[in-house]
N, C-alpha and C positions, 0 to 999 in steps of 0.2 A: 092657112092652118088655124083652126080655132084656138083661142087662148082661154083657159079655164081658171077662174079665181075660186079658191077654197078658203073658208073660215074653219080653222081647226082648234081643237082643245087637246091638251095633253098633260099627263102627270109626269113631271120631269124627274121624279126621284129615281127612276130606273135607267136614266140615259146620261151619256156623257155630254149633254147639251143638245141643242137643235142641230148645229152644223156638223156635216160629215167629218169624222176624224180618222187619222191613220189606224187607230185602234179604238175599239169600244163601240157600244150601241148608241145610235143617235136617232133623233126624230126624223131628220131628213133622209137618213139611210133607210128607215122603215117605209117612209112614204115612197121613195124612189123604187124600192123593191116591190111594193104593192103595185105601183104603176107599170113596172116592167112586166109583171105577170099579166096584167090586163092587156098590155101591148105585145103579147106573145114573145117576150124576151128582149124586146127593143128597150134601150136605155132612154129614160125620160128625166130631164133635169128639172128640178123644182126650185123656184126662187121664193124666198121669204121676205117679209117686211124687215126682218133683222134676226140675228141669232140670239138665243138665250143660253145661259151657262148651264153646266151640270147642276141638276137639282132644282132648277127654276121651272115653274109651271106656266101654262098659258090657257086662258079661257077664250081668247079671241085672236089668236095668231092668224095672219093672212099670208097665203102662198099663191103662186100661179105656175102654170106649166102650159106648154103647147102640145097639141095632140092632133093626129090625123083622123082620129076616131069620131064618129058621129053620135056618141052617146048623149042622150038628152040631159039637160042640167039636173033634172030631178032624180036621175038614176046614178049620178056619180057618187053621192054619199054612200048609198047601199053597196055599190060595186067596190068601193075602197074599204069601207068599214068591215066587210066580210073577210078582207085580206090583211087588215091591220091588227096589231095587238090591241088588247082592250085599253091600254094606257093612252091610245091615240084615237080620237074620234073626229071624223069630218062632220061639221055641223051644217054646212051649206055649200052649194056650188053654183056658179053662174058663168056664162060666157061673157067675156069682156072684150073691148077693142084691143087691137094689137098695140096700141099706144100705152095701155095700162101696164104698170110694173109694180109688183107688190112692195118693193123697197123704194124705188125712186119716185113713185107717184104718191107716196104717203105724205100727208101734211100734218100729222100729229099722232100721238100715242097716249094711252092711259095705262098706268101700272097700279097694282094694288100690293101693298106689303102688310103682312099680318103677324102680329105678336100674340102669343097665348099667355094671358096674365094669371092663370090659375097656378097655384103652388104645385099641383099634380096635373101634368098634361095628359090628355086622353091618348091612349095608344093609337086611336084612329086619326089623330091629328098630328102625330109626331113628325111626319114627312111633309106636312102642309102648312105648318106655322113655326115661328121661332119662339122657343120658350123664354119667358122673362126671368127665370131663375129666381123667383121670389120678389123681383122688383115691381113696385107699383108706381109707374111714372106719373109725373105731374104733366098732364096733357096740355094744360094752359101754357106751360113753358115750351113744349114742343110746337104748339101753334104760334107762339111768339117768334120762335126761331124760324119757322117755316115762312113767315111773312117776309123775312129778309131775302129769301131765295126766289120768291115769285118775281117774274120779270125777265128781262134779257140781260144776261151776265156772261162773263168768261168763267166757265166752271172747271178750270184746270185743277183747282183744289179738290174737286169732287169727281175726279176721273182717275181711273187706274193708270199708274205710271207705265203700264205695258202697252198702252194704246199708241198707234202710229198716226192718229188723226192730229193734224196741225191746228185747224180752226176749232177751238173749244167754246165758242160762243153759242149758247143755246137759250131758248125762251121757255121758262116754266110758267104755264098759264094758271095753274091752281094747285094747291096742296090742302087737303082737308083730312080730318081724323073722324073716324066713326067707331062707336062702341057696339059690338055685337056679342052679347052675353059675356063670356070670359075672354073675348078677343078684342084687340085694338087694331083697327085697320087704318093705314095711311093710303090715301088715293091721290095720285099725282098725275097731272096731265101736262103735256108740253109739245112743242114743235118737233122735238127729237131729243134723244138722250145719248150721252157718251158711254163708253165701256165702264160698267159698274157704277154709273152715276146714281141711279136710283138707290142701290144698296148702300152707297156711301152717304147719301142724304139721309136715308133711314137710320144708319148707324150714328150719324152726327146728331140728328134730332132726338134719338134715344138717349144720348149723353145729356142733352139739354133736359130731358124729362127726368133723368136720374139725379140731376143737380151737379153733374161733373163738368158741365160747360154752360157758360152764361149765354142765353139767347142773343144778347147784345154783341157777342163776339163774332157772330156770323158775317156781318159786312167786312170785318177785317180778314176773316178767313177767305172770303171770296177775293178780296183785293190782293191777298198774298200770292195767289196763283201757285200754291205749294201744297201738294197732296198730303204732306206730313202734318199740316195744320188742321185738317178735318178729322172726323172720327173714324173708327174702324169700319171696314166693309161689313155690313150686316149679312147674316147667313143666307144662303141661297134658297132654302126650302120655304121661306116666308114670302117669296116674290112671285107675282103673277103678271104676265102680259095680258091685260084685260080687253083692250080695244085698240084698233088701228084706224085712223081717220083718213079719208080721201076726199079732196075737195073742201068746201067751206064747212 
């Protein structure tokens, strides 16, 4: 049975996250509903590289599903996009080997976090950036703090206490900051991320930028393996899953 890999983008502001929930609208639910229509009412399970929380966006989420249909790769995007809400778009589709798995075959991910630094945030960006509330951060302090997080560490202090994952060692490959007009972007890449890890890193580095936390405290926060030592979890609407890497 052919296995199809999709790259999708979505505006997460109208969903209760990616993963199907007992109640509420989800990205996975919309995808599976559209696939069910194409498959004449048959249920089709979609597997993703990982879940995103309510309000979190994606510009490069990867999913896969198995299908008995012989639809050419180039027609899957059109077939699905005509049945999906406008907040979800299929960007590309390709047939992949049965050994491919959107989650377990992934070797790295890149996320982007965006703060809006203007005193007045555009109404067209209110669901897609986190307002700075008048704060003008010292980006050099954020960069200094970020350098302590790059590498392989136990990120218990930067993981939600709600997680049931026992091994919290992850590798952060890079963290960089970009200025785009009135927006400050944090781009972070790594081998994988724990639940809320990127948002907690963003919230902690924001505290460094505001002068509420010394960048030199980051090694101690890592070593403490204590969630209460790190900063607040940054708001969901500023976060984007930008890219999922497979292979080298």
